[in-house]
C-alpha positions in Angstrom: -8.2 22.0 -15.4 -7.8 18.4 -13.4 -12.1 17.2 -12.1 -12.4 14.8 -9.4 -10.8 14.0 -7.0 -7.8 16.9 -8.6 -10.5 19.3 -9.2 -10.2 22.9 -7.1 -10.6 22.6 -3.5 -9.7 18.9 -2.8 -5.4 19.0 -1.8 -6.7 20.8 0.9 -5.1 24.1 2.6 -2.3 24.4 0.1 -5.1 25.4 -2.9 -5.7 28.1 0.0 -2.6 29.4 -0.1 -0.8 28.3 -3.3 -4.3 28.2 -6.3 -4.6 26.2 -9.2 -4.1 28.8 -11.3 -1.0 29.4 -9.8 0.5 26.5 -10.0 -0.4 26.4 -14.2 0.8 29.0 -14.8 3.9 28.4 -14.2 4.0 25.5 -15.1 2.9 26.8 -18.4 5.6 28.8 -18.0 8.6 26.2 -17.0 7.7 24.0 -20.7 6.4 22.0 -18.0 3.2 21.3 -18.5 2.0 17.2 -19.2 0.9 16.5 -22.9 -1.3 13.3 -21.9 -3.2 12.7 -19.3 -1.6 10.5 -16.3 -2.7 9.6 -13.0 -0.4 12.4 -11.2 -1.0 15.1 -13.4 1.5 18.4 -13.4 -0.3 20.7 -10.7 -0.5 17.6 -8.6 3.1 17.5 -8.4 3.9 21.1 -7.1 1.6 20.2 -5.3 3.6 17.1 -3.8 7.3 19.1 -3.9 5.1 21.9 -1.4 4.2 19.2 0.5 7.3 17.7 0.9 9.1 20.0 2.6 6.4 20.6 5.2 7.0 17.0 6.1 10.9 16.8 5.7 11.7 13.8 7.8 9.0 11.8 6.3 9.6 9.2 3.1 7.1 9.6 0.3 4.3 7.1 1.2 3.6 9.6 3.5 3.4 12.5 2.2 1.5 11.4 0.0 -1.0 10.6 2.7 -0.4 13.7 4.4 -1.4 15.4 1.3 -4.5 13.9 0.5 -5.3 12.2 3.9 -9.5 14.6 3.3 -10.1 12.5 -0.5 -10.2 8.6 1.8 -13.3 6.8 -0.5 -13.0 9.4 -3.8 -11.1 6.8 -6.2 -7.7 7.7 -5.7 -5.1 6.5 -6.8 -1.9 5.2 -4.3 0.8 5.4 -6.6 3.8 3.8 -5.2 7.3 5.7 -4.6 8.9 4.8 -7.5 5.6 7.2 -9.9 6.4 9.7 -7.5 10.3 9.8 -7.8 8.8 9.9 -11.7 6.2 13.8 -11.3 8.5 15.0 -9.0 12.0 14.0 -11.9 9.1 14.8 -14.4 7.8 18.3 -13.2 11.6 19.7 -12.4 12.7 23.1 -10.3 11.6 25.7 -12.9 8.4 25.8 -12.5 9.0 24.8 -7.9 11.9 27.9 -8.7 9.0 30.3 -10.1 6.8 29.7 -8.0 9.2 30.5 -5.0 9.5 34.2 -7.2 5.7 34.5 -7.4 4.9 34.3 -3.5 7.9 34.8 -1.8 7.8 38.2 0.0 6.2 39.5 3.6 3.0 38.8 4.4 2.0 41.5 6.1 3.7 44.8 7.2 6.3 44.8 9.4 4.5 46.7 12.4 1.3 44.2 13.0 2.0 42.5 16.2 3.5 38.5 15.5 5.1 39.7 12.2 8.3 40.1 13.5 10.2 38.0 15.8 12.5 39.7 19.1 11.5 43.5 19.6 10.3 45.4 17.4 
């Protein structure tokens, strides 16, 4: 379990929708957990990949800045684009696919106002 700046609740809104325990479970299931302590844990890599989906027109550094904007002054590592690329490669596709399969689905019944587009 990550502590400090990568501890519970520090990565903002994404951790409300995708809790650490869920990310840890898909990493374990996919065999993508790190085997040694790293500056960029696999869990953070998953959140980075999710943030890349939220900001598709930004480069790695800008996505990282968006992801960690609330952590200024907490001794956060400032990874290079290569380090961010490497964490993406290290976690691979399997955990992100497994996370999608866990999360995909409706968030409300179709009869709830605002859930559907167009006339109901």
